[in-house]
TORKOL-4160 file (C-alpha; in steps of 0.2 Angstrom, whole numbers, padded with zeros to 4 digits, m for minus):
496
<pt num="1" X="0436" Y="0650" Z="0446"/>
<pt num="2" X="0444" Y="0637" Z="0456"/>
<pt num="3" X="0463" Y="0635" Z="0459"/>
<pt num="4" X="0467" Y="0626" Z="0474"/>
<pt num="5" X="0485" Y="0625" Z="0473"/>
<pt num="6" X="0484" Y="0644" Z="0478"/>
<pt num="7" X="0479" Y="0640" Z="0497"/>
<pt num="8" X="0490" Y="0630" Z="0509"/>
<pt num="9" X="0489" Y="0622" Z="0525"/>
<pt num="10" X="0503" Y="0625" Z="0537"/>
<pt num="11" X="0511" Y="0610" Z="0545"/>
<pt num="12" X="0516" Y="0614" Z="0564"/>
<pt num="13" X="0526" Y="0603" Z="0575"/>
<pt num="14" X="0527" Y="0606" Z="0594"/>
<pt num="15" X="0542" Y="0601" Z="0605"/>
<pt num="16" X="0551" Y="0611" Z="0619"/>
<pt num="17" X="0569" Y="0615" Z="0624"/>
<pt num="18" X="0570" Y="0602" Z="0637"/>
<pt num="19" X="0577" Y="0589" Z="0625"/>
<pt num="20" X="0593" Y="0599" Z="0618"/>
<pt num="21" X="0598" Y="0606" Z="0602"/>
<pt num="22" X="0602" Y="0588" Z="0593"/>
<pt num="23" X="0585" Y="0582" Z="0597"/>
<pt num="24" X="0576" Y="0598" Z="0591"/>
<pt num="25" X="0585" Y="0596" Z="0574"/>
<pt num="26" X="0579" Y="0580" Z="0572"/>
<pt num="27" X="0561" Y="0584" Z="0576"/>
<pt num="28" X="0563" Y="0598" Z="0563"/>
<pt num="29" X="0571" Y="0587" Z="0550"/>
<pt num="30" X="0557" Y="0573" Z="0553"/>
<pt num="31" X="0543" Y="0587" Z="0551"/>
<pt num="32" X="0550" Y="0593" Z="0535"/>
<pt num="33" X="0549" Y="0576" Z="0529"/>
<pt num="34" X="0532" Y="0572" Z="0533"/>
<pt num="35" X="0526" Y="0589" Z="0527"/>
<pt num="36" X="0535" Y="0586" Z="0510"/>
<pt num="37" X="0527" Y="0568" Z="0508"/>
<pt num="38" X="0509" Y="0576" Z="0512"/>
<pt num="39" X="0512" Y="0590" Z="0499"/>
<pt num="40" X="0517" Y="0578" Z="0487"/>
<pt num="41" X="0503" Y="0566" Z="0488"/>
<pt num="42" X="0493" Y="0566" Z="0472"/>
<pt num="43" X="0476" Y="0568" Z="0483"/>
<pt num="44" X="0482" Y="0582" Z="0492"/>
<pt num="45" X="0471" Y="0596" Z="0484"/>
<pt num="46" X="0481" Y="0612" Z="0493"/>
<pt num="47" X="0501" Y="0615" Z="0497"/>
<pt num="48" X="0506" Y="0608" Z="0514"/>
<pt num="49" X="0520" Y="0621" Z="0520"/>
<pt num="50" X="0532" Y="0617" Z="0534"/>
<pt num="51" X="0534" Y="0627" Z="0548"/>
<pt num="52" X="0550" Y="0626" Z="0559"/>
<pt num="53" X="0546" Y="0617" Z="0576"/>
<pt num="54" X="0539" Y="0628" Z="0590"/>
<pt num="55" X="0545" Y="0627" Z="0607"/>
<pt num="56" X="0538" Y="0642" Z="0618"/>
<pt num="57" X="0523" Y="0651" Z="0621"/>
<pt num="58" X="0529" Y="0665" Z="0612"/>
<pt num="59" X="0534" Y="0654" Z="0596"/>
<pt num="60" X="0517" Y="0646" Z="0597"/>
<pt num="61" X="0507" Y="0663" Z="0599"/>
<pt num="62" X="0518" Y="0670" Z="0584"/>
<pt num="63" X="0512" Y="0654" Z="0572"/>
<pt num="64" X="0494" Y="0656" Z="0576"/>
<pt num="65" X="0495" Y="0675" Z="0574"/>
<pt num="66" X="0504" Y="0674" Z="0557"/>
<pt num="67" X="0492" Y="0660" Z="0550"/>
<pt num="68" X="0477" Y="0671" Z="0555"/>
<pt num="69" X="0482" Y="0685" Z="0543"/>
<pt num="70" X="0491" Y="0674" Z="0530"/>
<pt num="71" X="0478" Y="0675" Z="0515"/>
<pt num="72" X="0484" Y="0659" Z="0508"/>
<pt num="73" X="0482" Y="0649" Z="0523"/>
<pt num="74" X="0466" Y="0640" Z="0525"/>
<pt num="75" X="0471" Y="0629" Z="0541"/>
<pt num="76" X="0484" Y="0622" Z="0551"/>
<pt num="77" X="0490" Y="0603" Z="0555"/>
<pt num="78" X="0498" Y="0601" Z="0572"/>
<pt num="79" X="0509" Y="0586" Z="0579"/>
<pt num="80" X="0518" Y="0584" Z="0595"/>
<pt num="81" X="0533" Y="0574" Z="0589"/>
<pt num="82" X="0540" Y="0575" Z="0607"/>
<pt num="83" X="0530" Y="0581" Z="0623"/>
<pt num="84" X="0525" Y="0599" Z="0622"/>
<pt num="85" X="0519" Y="0605" Z="0638"/>
<pt num="86" X="0501" Y="0611" Z="0633"/>
<pt num="87" X="0500" Y="0627" Z="0643"/>
<pt num="88" X="0513" Y="0634" Z="0631"/>
<pt num="89" X="0498" Y="0633" Z="0618"/>
<pt num="90" X="0485" Y="0642" Z="0628"/>
<pt num="91" X="0489" Y="0659" Z="0621"/>
<pt num="92" X="0491" Y="0654" Z="0603"/>
<pt num="93" X="0475" Y="0643" Z="0603"/>
<pt num="94" X="0465" Y="0657" Z="0611"/>
<pt num="95" X="0469" Y="0668" Z="0595"/>
<pt num="96" X="0468" Y="0656" Z="0581"/>
<pt num="97" X="0454" Y="0658" Z="0570"/>
<pt num="98" X="0460" Y="0647" Z="0556"/>
<pt num="99" X="0453" Y="0627" Z="0556"/>
<pt num="100" X="0465" Y="0614" Z="0566"/>
<pt num="101" X="0468" Y="0596" Z="0562"/>
<pt num="102" X="0478" Y="0586" Z="0574"/>
<pt num="103" X="0488" Y="0573" Z="0568"/>
<pt num="104" X="0491" Y="0560" Z="0579"/>
<pt num="105" X="0505" Y="0551" Z="0571"/>
<pt num="106" X="0524" Y="0547" Z="0574"/>
<pt num="107" X="0539" Y="0547" Z="0561"/>
<pt num="108" X="0543" Y="0528" Z="0564"/>
<pt num="109" X="0529" Y="0517" Z="0559"/>
<pt num="110" X="0536" Y="0502" Z="0568"/>
<pt num="111" X="0546" Y="0500" Z="0585"/>
<pt num="112" X="0564" Y="0495" Z="0582"/>
<pt num="113" X="0564" Y="0481" Z="0594"/>
<pt num="114" X="0582" Y="0476" Z="0595"/>
<pt num="115" X="0589" Y="0495" Z="0595"/>
<pt num="116" X="0576" Y="0504" Z="0605"/>
<pt num="117" X="0584" Y="0515" Z="0618"/>
<pt num="118" X="0580" Y="0531" Z="0630"/>
<pt num="119" X="0587" Y="0542" Z="0615"/>
<pt num="120" X="0573" Y="0534" Z="0604"/>
<pt num="121" X="0560" Y="0536" Z="0617"/>
<pt num="122" X="0564" Y="0554" Z="0621"/>
<pt num="123" X="0563" Y="0558" Z="0602"/>
<pt num="124" X="0547" Y="0549" Z="0598"/>
<pt num="125" X="0535" Y="0553" Z="0612"/>
<pt num="126" X="0519" Y="0557" Z="0601"/>
<pt num="127" X="0510" Y="0543" Z="0610"/>
<pt num="128" X="0508" Y="0553" Z="0624"/>
<pt num="129" X="0514" Y="0571" Z="0619"/>
<pt num="130" X="0499" Y="0570" Z="0607"/>
<pt num="131" X="0488" Y="0568" Z="0622"/>
<pt num="132" X="0493" Y="0582" Z="0632"/>
<pt num="133" X="0490" Y="0594" Z="0617"/>
<pt num="134" X="0473" Y="0585" Z="0615"/>
<pt num="135" X="0468" Y="0589" Z="0633"/>
<pt num="136" X="0471" Y="0607" Z="0632"/>
<pt num="137" X="0460" Y="0608" Z="0617"/>
<pt num="138" X="0446" Y="0597" Z="0625"/>
<pt num="139" X="0448" Y="0609" Z="0641"/>
<pt num="140" X="0447" Y="0624" Z="0630"/>
<pt num="141" X="0431" Y="0617" Z="0621"/>
<pt num="142" X="0440" Y="0619" Z="0604"/>
<pt num="143" X="0433" Y="0610" Z="0589"/>
<pt num="144" X="0446" Y="0602" Z="0578"/>
<pt num="145" X="0448" Y="0587" Z="0567"/>
<pt num="146" X="0459" Y="0572" Z="0574"/>
<pt num="147" X="0468" Y="0560" Z="0562"/>
<pt num="148" X="0476" Y="0545" Z="0570"/>
<pt num="149" X="0488" Y="0533" Z="0561"/>
<pt num="150" X="0505" Y="0532" Z="0552"/>
<pt num="151" X="0507" Y="0548" Z="0540"/>
<pt num="152" X="0511" Y="0537" Z="0525"/>
<pt num="153" X="0496" Y="0526" Z="0526"/>
<pt num="154" X="0484" Y="0530" Z="0511"/>
<pt num="155" X="0469" Y="0531" Z="0524"/>
<pt num="156" X="0478" Y="0545" Z="0534"/>
<pt num="157" X="0482" Y="0555" Z="0518"/>
<pt num="158" X="0464" Y="0552" Z="0513"/>
<pt num="159" X="0458" Y="0560" Z="0528"/>
<pt num="160" X="0470" Y="0575" Z="0529"/>
<pt num="161" X="0466" Y="0579" Z="0510"/>
<pt num="162" X="0448" Y="0578" Z="0514"/>
<pt num="163" X="0449" Y="0589" Z="0529"/>
<pt num="164" X="0460" Y="0602" Z="0518"/>
<pt num="165" X="0446" Y="0602" Z="0505"/>
<pt num="166" X="0433" Y="0608" Z="0520"/>
<pt num="167" X="0446" Y="0620" Z="0527"/>
<pt num="168" X="0446" Y="0628" Z="0510"/>
<pt num="169" X="0428" Y="0628" Z="0508"/>
<pt num="170" X="0426" Y="0635" Z="0527"/>
<pt num="171" X="0439" Y="0650" Z="0521"/>
<pt num="172" X="0428" Y="0652" Z="0505"/>
<pt num="173" X="0412" Y="0653" Z="0516"/>
<pt num="174" X="0419" Y="0666" Z="0527"/>
<pt num="175" X="0423" Y="0678" Z="0512"/>
<pt num="176" X="0408" Y="0673" Z="0501"/>
<pt num="177" X="0397" Y="0687" Z="0494"/>
<pt num="178" X="0380" Y="0680" Z="0489"/>
<pt num="179" X="0369" Y="0691" Z="0478"/>
<pt num="180" X="0350" Y="0690" Z="0478"/>
<pt num="181" X="0342" Y="0696" Z="0461"/>
<pt num="182" X="0325" Y="0699" Z="0469"/>
<pt num="183" X="0318" Y="0694" Z="0486"/>
<pt num="184" X="0313" Y="0678" Z="0493"/>
<pt num="185" X="0298" Y="0669" Z="0486"/>
<pt num="186" X="0283" Y="0677" Z="0493"/>
<pt num="187" X="0277" Y="0668" Z="0509"/>
<pt num="188" X="0290" Y="0654" Z="0508"/>
<pt num="189" X="0297" Y="0650" Z="0526"/>
<pt num="190" X="0311" Y="0638" Z="0524"/>
<pt num="191" X="0321" Y="0648" Z="0510"/>
<pt num="192" X="0322" Y="0664" Z="0520"/>
<pt num="193" X="0331" Y="0668" Z="0537"/>
<pt num="194" X="0342" Y="0678" Z="0547"/>
<pt num="195" X="0356" Y="0686" Z="0536"/>
<pt num="196" X="0363" Y="0695" Z="0550"/>
<pt num="197" X="0365" Y="0679" Z="0560"/>
<pt num="198" X="0371" Y="0670" Z="0545"/>
<pt num="199" X="0385" Y="0683" Z="0542"/>
<pt num="200" X="0390" Y="0682" Z="0561"/>
<pt num="201" X="0391" Y="0663" Z="0561"/>
<pt num="202" X="0398" Y="0660" Z="0544"/>
<pt num="203" X="0406" Y="0676" Z="0538"/>
<pt num="204" X="0396" Y="0677" Z="0522"/>
<pt num="205" X="0388" Y="0693" Z="0516"/>
<pt num="206" X="0371" Y="0692" Z="0508"/>
<pt num="207" X="0364" Y="0707" Z="0500"/>
<pt num="208" X="0351" Y="0710" Z="0487"/>
<pt num="209" X="0351" Y="0720" Z="0470"/>
<pt num="210" X="0336" Y="0724" Z="0461"/>
<pt num="211" X="0332" Y="0715" Z="0444"/>
<pt num="212" X="0335" Y="0732" Z="0435"/>
<pt num="213" X="0352" Y="0732" Z="0441"/>
<pt num="214" X="0356" Y="0715" Z="0432"/>
<pt num="215" X="0345" Y="0720" Z="0418"/>
<pt num="216" X="0354" Y="0735" Z="0414"/>
<pt num="217" X="0370" Y="0724" Z="0412"/>
<pt num="218" X="0362" Y="0712" Z="0401"/>
<pt num="219" X="0357" Y="0725" Z="0390"/>
<pt num="220" X="0374" Y="0730" Z="0387"/>
<pt num="221" X="0379" Y="0714" Z="0379"/>
<pt num="222" X="0384" Y="0714" Z="0361"/>
<pt num="223" X="0378" Y="0703" Z="0347"/>
<pt num="224" X="0395" Y="0698" Z="0344"/>
<pt num="225" X="0396" Y="0691" Z="0361"/>
<pt num="226" X="0379" Y="0682" Z="0359"/>
<pt num="227" X="0385" Y="0674" Z="0342"/>
<pt num="228" X="0401" Y="0667" Z="0351"/>
<pt num="229" X="0390" Y="0659" Z="0365"/>
<pt num="230" X="0377" Y="0652" Z="0353"/>
<pt num="231" X="0391" Y="0643" Z="0344"/>
<pt num="232" X="0397" Y="0637" Z="0361"/>
<pt num="233" X="0380" Y="0630" Z="0364"/>
<pt num="234" X="0379" Y="0621" Z="0349"/>
<pt num="235" X="0397" Y="0613" Z="0351"/>
<pt num="236" X="0393" Y="0607" Z="0368"/>
<pt num="237" X="0375" Y="0602" Z="0368"/>
<pt num="238" X="0362" Y="0593" Z="0358"/>
<pt num="239" X="0351" Y="0607" Z="0352"/>
<pt num="240" X="0333" Y="0604" Z="0347"/>
<pt num="241" X="0328" Y="0608" Z="0330"/>
<pt num="242" X="0319" Y="0624" Z="0334"/>
<pt num="243" X="0334" Y="0631" Z="0342"/>
<pt num="244" X="0345" Y="0629" Z="0328"/>
<pt num="245" X="0351" Y="0645" Z="0318"/>
<pt num="246" X="0336" Y="0648" Z="0306"/>
<pt num="247" X="0324" Y="0638" Z="0318"/>
<pt num="248" X="0307" Y="0646" Z="0324"/>
<pt num="249" X="0314" Y="0648" Z="0342"/>
<pt num="250" X="0331" Y="0652" Z="0339"/>
<pt num="251" X="0329" Y="0670" Z="0345"/>
<pt num="252" X="0325" Y="0661" Z="0363"/>
<pt num="253" X="0343" Y="0653" Z="0363"/>
<pt num="254" X="0349" Y="0670" Z="0358"/>
<pt num="255" X="0339" Y="0678" Z="0373"/>
<pt num="256" X="0347" Y="0664" Z="0386"/>
<pt num="257" X="0364" Y="0668" Z="0380"/>
<pt num="258" X="0363" Y="0686" Z="0382"/>
<pt num="259" X="0356" Y="0683" Z="0400"/>
<pt num="260" X="0370" Y="0673" Z="0404"/>
<pt num="261" X="0384" Y="0684" Z="0398"/>
<pt num="262" X="0375" Y="0698" Z="0408"/>
<pt num="263" X="0374" Y="0688" Z="0424"/>
<pt num="264" X="0392" Y="0681" Z="0422"/>
<pt num="265" X="0399" Y="0699" Z="0420"/>
<pt num="266" X="0387" Y="0705" Z="0436"/>
<pt num="267" X="0394" Y="0691" Z="0446"/>
<pt num="268" X="0413" Y="0694" Z="0441"/>
<pt num="269" X="0412" Y="0713" Z="0443"/>
<pt num="270" X="0404" Y="0712" Z="0460"/>
<pt num="271" X="0416" Y="0699" Z="0465"/>
<pt num="272" X="0400" Y="0687" Z="0470"/>
<pt num="273" X="0403" Y="0668" Z="0472"/>
<pt num="274" X="0384" Y="0663" Z="0473"/>
<pt num="275" X="0368" Y="0670" Z="0468"/>
<pt num="276" X="0349" Y="0667" Z="0468"/>
<pt num="277" X="0334" Y="0673" Z="0458"/>
<pt num="278" X="0316" Y="0670" Z="0458"/>
<pt num="279" X="0302" Y="0669" Z="0444"/>
<pt num="280" X="0292" Y="0682" Z="0454"/>
<pt num="281" X="0305" Y="0695" Z="0451"/>
<pt num="282" X="0309" Y="0696" Z="0432"/>
<pt num="283" X="0304" Y="0713" Z="0427"/>
<pt num="284" X="0314" Y="0718" Z="0411"/>
<pt num="285" X="0320" Y="0700" Z="0408"/>
<pt num="286" X="0315" Y="0691" Z="0393"/>
<pt num="287" X="0314" Y="0674" Z="0402"/>
<pt num="288" X="0319" Y="0665" Z="0419"/>
<pt num="289" X="0338" Y="0661" Z="0418"/>
<pt num="290" X="0338" Y="0641" Z="0416"/>
<pt num="291" X="0352" Y="0637" Z="0405"/>
<pt num="292" X="0362" Y="0653" Z="0412"/>
<pt num="293" X="0360" Y="0646" Z="0430"/>
<pt num="294" X="0365" Y="0628" Z="0424"/>
<pt num="295" X="0381" Y="0633" Z="0416"/>
<pt num="296" X="0386" Y="0646" Z="0429"/>
<pt num="297" X="0384" Y="0632" Z="0442"/>
<pt num="298" X="0394" Y="0622" Z="0432"/>
<pt num="299" X="0409" Y="0634" Z="0432"/>
<pt num="300" X="0408" Y="0634" Z="0451"/>
<pt num="301" X="0396" Y="0647" Z="0455"/>
<pt num="302" X="0383" Y="0644" Z="0469"/>
<pt num="303" X="0365" Y="0644" Z="0465"/>
<pt num="304" X="0348" Y="0641" Z="0471"/>
<pt num="305" X="0331" Y="0647" Z="0467"/>
<pt num="306" X="0315" Y="0657" Z="0473"/>
<pt num="307" X="0327" Y="0668" Z="0484"/>
<pt num="308" X="0335" Y="0654" Z="0493"/>
<pt num="309" X="0351" Y="0662" Z="0498"/>
<pt num="310" X="0356" Y="0648" Z="0511"/>
<pt num="311" X="0357" Y="0634" Z="0498"/>
<pt num="312" X="0365" Y="0645" Z="0485"/>
<pt num="313" X="0379" Y="0647" Z="0498"/>
<pt num="314" X="0381" Y="0629" Z="0501"/>
<pt num="315" X="0382" Y="0624" Z="0483"/>
<pt num="316" X="0396" Y="0637" Z="0481"/>
<pt num="317" X="0406" Y="0630" Z="0496"/>
<pt num="318" X="0402" Y="0612" Z="0491"/>
<pt num="319" X="0409" Y="0615" Z="0473"/>
<pt num="320" X="0425" Y="0623" Z="0481"/>
<pt num="321" X="0426" Y="0607" Z="0492"/>
<pt num="322" X="0425" Y="0595" Z="0479"/>
<pt num="323" X="0434" Y="0605" Z="0465"/>
<pt num="324" X="0444" Y="0592" Z="0454"/>
<pt num="325" X="0434" Y="0577" Z="0460"/>
<pt num="326" X="0425" Y="0565" Z="0449"/>
<pt num="327" X="0405" Y="0567" Z="0450"/>
<pt num="328" X="0396" Y="0586" Z="0452"/>
<pt num="329" X="0387" Y="0595" Z="0465"/>
<pt num="330" X="0370" Y="0604" Z="0461"/>
<pt num="331" X="0357" Y="0613" Z="0467"/>
<pt num="332" X="0342" Y="0600" Z="0469"/>
<pt num="333" X="0324" Y="0599" Z="0476"/>
<pt num="334" X="0314" Y="0583" Z="0481"/>
<pt num="335" X="0300" Y="0586" Z="0469"/>
<pt num="336" X="0289" Y="0570" Z="0468"/>
<pt num="337" X="0289" Y="0553" Z="0475"/>
<pt num="338" X="0287" Y="0535" Z="0467"/>
<pt num="339" X="0279" Y="0526" Z="0481"/>
<pt num="340" X="0280" Y="0509" Z="0473"/>
<pt num="341" X="0282" Y="0497" Z="0489"/>
<pt num="342" X="0295" Y="0487" Z="0479"/>
<pt num="343" X="0304" Y="0501" Z="0472"/>
<pt num="344" X="0301" Y="0518" Z="0481"/>
<pt num="345" X="0311" Y="0532" Z="0474"/>
<pt num="346" X="0312" Y="0552" Z="0475"/>
<pt num="347" X="0313" Y="0562" Z="0460"/>
<pt num="348" X="0324" Y="0577" Z="0462"/>
<pt num="349" X="0323" Y="0590" Z="0449"/>
<pt num="350" X="0318" Y="0608" Z="0448"/>
<pt num="351" X="0309" Y="0619" Z="0435"/>
<pt num="352" X="0326" Y="0622" Z="0426"/>
<pt num="353" X="0341" Y="0624" Z="0436"/>
<pt num="354" X="0350" Y="0608" Z="0439"/>
<pt num="355" X="0369" Y="0608" Z="0437"/>
<pt num="356" X="0376" Y="0598" Z="0421"/>
<pt num="357" X="0390" Y="0593" Z="0431"/>
<pt num="358" X="0380" Y="0578" Z="0439"/>
<pt num="359" X="0374" Y="0573" Z="0421"/>
<pt num="360" X="0376" Y="0555" Z="0416"/>
<pt num="361" X="0379" Y="0560" Z="0398"/>
<pt num="362" X="0378" Y="0574" Z="0385"/>
<pt num="363" X="0364" Y="0587" Z="0389"/>
<pt num="364" X="0350" Y="0592" Z="0377"/>
<pt num="365" X="0347" Y="0610" Z="0374"/>
<pt num="366" X="0329" Y="0613" Z="0374"/>
<pt num="367" X="0315" Y="0628" Z="0374"/>
<pt num="368" X="0298" Y="0622" Z="0381"/>
<pt num="369" X="0284" Y="0632" Z="0391"/>
<pt num="370" X="0286" Y="0635" Z="0409"/>
<pt num="371" X="0268" Y="0639" Z="0416"/>
<pt num="372" X="0274" Y="0651" Z="0429"/>
<pt num="373" X="0284" Y="0667" Z="0429"/>
<pt num="374" X="0274" Y="0675" Z="0415"/>
<pt num="375" X="0289" Y="0676" Z="0403"/>
<pt num="376" X="0295" Y="0668" Z="0387"/>
<pt num="377" X="0298" Y="0650" Z="0385"/>
<pt num="378" X="0315" Y="0648" Z="0394"/>
<pt num="379" X="0330" Y="0638" Z="0387"/>
<pt num="380" X="0336" Y="0624" Z="0397"/>
<pt num="381" X="0348" Y="0609" Z="0398"/>
<pt num="382" X="0338" Y="0592" Z="0400"/>
<pt num="383" X="0348" Y="0577" Z="0406"/>
<pt num="384" X="0348" Y="0562" Z="0418"/>
<pt num="385" X="0360" Y="0562" Z="0433"/>
<pt num="386" X="0370" Y="0546" Z="0436"/>
<pt num="387" X="0369" Y="0532" Z="0448"/>
<pt num="388" X="0379" Y="0529" Z="0464"/>
<pt num="389" X="0380" Y="0535" Z="0482"/>
<pt num="390" X="0377" Y="0552" Z="0486"/>
<pt num="391" X="0372" Y="0565" Z="0499"/>
<pt num="392" X="0358" Y="0579" Z="0501"/>
<pt num="393" X="0362" Y="0593" Z="0512"/>
<pt num="394" X="0352" Y="0607" Z="0519"/>
<pt num="395" X="0357" Y="0622" Z="0529"/>
<pt num="396" X="0342" Y="0628" Z="0540"/>
<pt num="397" X="0339" Y="0642" Z="0550"/>
<pt num="398" X="0331" Y="0636" Z="0566"/>
<pt num="399" X="0331" Y="0653" Z="0574"/>
<pt num="400" X="0343" Y="0652" Z="0588"/>
<pt num="401" X="0355" Y="0642" Z="0578"/>
<pt num="402" X="0359" Y="0635" Z="0560"/>
<pt num="403" X="0357" Y="0617" Z="0558"/>
<pt num="404" X="0366" Y="0606" Z="0544"/>
<pt num="405" X="0357" Y="0592" Z="0539"/>
<pt num="406" X="0363" Y="0577" Z="0528"/>
<pt num="407" X="0354" Y="0563" Z="0521"/>
<pt num="408" X="0364" Y="0549" Z="0513"/>
<pt num="409" X="0355" Y="0541" Z="0497"/>
<pt num="410" X="0358" Y="0529" Z="0483"/>
<pt num="411" X="0355" Y="0537" Z="0467"/>
<pt num="412" X="0349" Y="0525" Z="0453"/>
<pt num="413" X="0348" Y="0527" Z="0434"/>
<pt num="414" X="0335" Y="0534" Z="0426"/>
<pt num="415" X="0327" Y="0519" Z="0415"/>
<pt num="416" X="0310" Y="0529" Z="0409"/>
<pt num="417" X="0310" Y="0540" Z="0395"/>
<pt num="418" X="0300" Y="0554" Z="0404"/>
<pt num="419" X="0295" Y="0561" Z="0386"/>
<pt num="420" X="0284" Y="0575" Z="0393"/>
<pt num="421" X="0296" Y="0581" Z="0408"/>
<pt num="422" X="0309" Y="0592" Z="0399"/>
<pt num="423" X="0320" Y="0597" Z="0414"/>
<pt num="424" X="0335" Y="0589" Z="0421"/>
<pt num="425" X="0332" Y="0575" Z="0434"/>
<pt num="426" X="0339" Y="0563" Z="0447"/>
<pt num="427" X="0332" Y="0547" Z="0456"/>
<pt num="428" X="0336" Y="0542" Z="0472"/>
<pt num="429" X="0334" Y="0530" Z="0487"/>
<pt num="430" X="0335" Y="0539" Z="0504"/>
<pt num="431" X="0344" Y="0530" Z="0518"/>
<pt num="432" X="0339" Y="0521" Z="0528"/>
<pt num="433" X="0323" Y="0517" Z="0518"/>
<pt num="434" X="0310" Y="0529" Z="0511"/>
<pt num="435" X="0297" Y="0530" Z="0526"/>
<pt num="436" X="0311" Y="0533" Z="0538"/>
<pt num="437" X="0321" Y="0545" Z="0528"/>
<pt num="438" X="0308" Y="0556" Z="0523"/>
<pt num="439" X="0300" Y="0556" Z="0541"/>
<pt num="440" X="0317" Y="0561" Z="0548"/>
<pt num="441" X="0320" Y="0574" Z="0536"/>
<pt num="442" X="0304" Y="0581" Z="0540"/>
<pt num="443" X="0307" Y="0580" Z="0559"/>
<pt num="444" X="0323" Y="0589" Z="0557"/>
<pt num="445" X="0315" Y="0603" Z="0548"/>
<pt num="446" X="0325" Y="0600" Z="0532"/>
<pt num="447" X="0321" Y="0611" Z="0518"/>
<pt num="448" X="0314" Y="0605" Z="0501"/>
<pt num="449" X="0329" Y="0614" Z="0493"/>
<pt num="450" X="0347" Y="0604" Z="0494"/>
<pt num="451" X="0364" Y="0602" Z="0488"/>
<pt num="452" X="0365" Y="0585" Z="0479"/>
<pt num="453" X="0383" Y="0579" Z="0479"/>
<pt num="454" X="0390" Y="0564" Z="0471"/>
<pt num="455" X="0408" Y="0567" Z="0477"/>
<pt num="456" X="0407" Y="0572" Z="0495"/>
<pt num="457" X="0403" Y="0563" Z="0510"/>
<pt num="458" X="0395" Y="0565" Z="0527"/>
<pt num="459" X="0412" Y="0566" Z="0536"/>
<pt num="460" X="0415" Y="0582" Z="0524"/>
<pt num="461" X="0400" Y="0590" Z="0530"/>
<pt num="462" X="0403" Y="0585" Z="0549"/>
<pt num="463" X="0420" Y="0593" Z="0548"/>
<pt num="464" X="0413" Y="0608" Z="0540"/>
<pt num="465" X="0399" Y="0609" Z="0554"/>
<pt num="466" X="0414" Y="0607" Z="0567"/>
<pt num="467" X="0424" Y="0622" Z="0560"/>
<pt num="468" X="0409" Y="0633" Z="0563"/>
<pt num="469" X="0402" Y="0625" Z="0578"/>
<pt num="470" X="0384" Y="0623" Z="0571"/>
<pt num="471" X="0374" Y="0608" Z="0574"/>
<pt num="472" X="0375" Y="0594" Z="0562"/>
<pt num="473" X="0361" Y="0580" Z="0560"/>
<pt num="474" X="0364" Y="0565" Z="0549"/>
<pt num="475" X="0350" Y="0553" Z="0542"/>
<pt num="476" X="0360" Y="0537" Z="0536"/>
<pt num="477" X="0358" Y="0519" Z="0536"/>
<pt num="478" X="0358" Y="0518" Z="0555"/>
<pt num="479" X="0344" Y="0530" Z="0559"/>
<pt num="480" X="0330" Y="0527" Z="0570"/>
<pt num="481" X="0317" Y="0539" Z="0571"/>
<pt num="482" X="0315" Y="0537" Z="0590"/>
<pt num="483" X="0333" Y="0540" Z="0593"/>
<pt num="484" X="0334" Y="0554" Z="0582"/>
<pt num="485" X="0318" Y="0563" Z="0591"/>
<pt num="486" X="0329" Y="0562" Z="0608"/>
<pt num="487" X="0344" Y="0568" Z="0597"/>
<pt num="488" X="0335" Y="0584" Z="0591"/>
<pt num="489" X="0328" Y="0587" Z="0610"/>
<pt num="490" X="0346" Y="0586" Z="0616"/>
<pt num="491" X="0352" Y="0597" Z="0604"/>
<pt num="492" X="0338" Y="0609" Z="0607"/>
<pt num="493" X="0345" Y="0609" Z="0625"/>
<pt num="494" X="0363" Y="0610" Z="0620"/>
<pt num="495" X="0362" Y="0624" Z="0608"/>
<pt num="496" X="0351" Y="0635" Z="0619"/>
């Protein structure tokens, strides 16, 4: 589903006619060199497209207008090589709808101490040209990403590449279609929310299709297609004995395969990038989609259980953001605690649907009773998540605004056998410690559903929140509950 090189960011350099044609030609040439260098950087996930230097209000307006309507353009990078009077940028910035990164750099890394003259100074004015540009964006109250440093430095390239991923994810969010199979789990608050407000804020559309619409597609799946997918299961996972061909529960595996094929067809035909379901609405289905949801997530679809459309959307956009990076992203739920004072832990899991992209080793494909839902025993992939730094992200509807909540965690290896817990699971230590991290999450209204990410950072989510102008709350090693309470009060006033 994900080909990041189909998308691009535009490299736009500002100057003015004051400096003459020769200087402007140098500005153009230098900008081309920087754009090409960034485009060829191994870590750059999208294409970086050079655009000729802009020198007038009309040229700036035209490039912003063009960026808005270019389907492949997900954002622009701006740089003031010389001094570009910022009043020229007002009309263009007023209409710009794409995310903007302000690169505060200069073409030369070092000052040429023995040769520097006024010609050099007139050409290389980024130190104050970018400040003029920065003032105007601050005066206009525009959110943007600011990256400072020499354009060849690895740290600078990494920041630009990370922002490009976020810009791509924001583009995905603005066009995302989420389908809900059935409604929200009855009486549950945090997984529900205002879908109209969500579309106004993020652009994503969230609509419900009755489970019968999905079942009709599932019932059209051919036995030949089921045979092919069952073979793929056997090749990809360790099948428990009863699921093998001729085994007592092999028919359950075939039912699961039929559901997966039908769900994939429904999503593809409808252009949906994310979906939710609920075990309270399964009429006409043989079993709750377990392995189907897991494998569709691994392909890049967003998913969340119990009708949680907000988390489903975030799973999708974070998978877009992280495409091609080592590690995975998954729907997750804080399920139960280990309150050992010497080693407190959170056990993250769900009934069935954890993405195998976070698996530490080859998953096992198993079938077991579920105890809820009233359907046949569902097939699922069972595995342990790997250790390492991670984040849990929750998108919450606070009524008057949306809040993105991040908790930085340290995942640890699952060392216990857990022979009677046949689900995928992860273990982690929340930052800054168990008591503070959990209390902070509850104070901020964090949901029990999250996106668990092994390869994205708080900075990525911060950039994403900035693009959409939504509140961000971070729980990390520096979190203090008294300070957090004050920050939440301040945010309440700021977003009123």
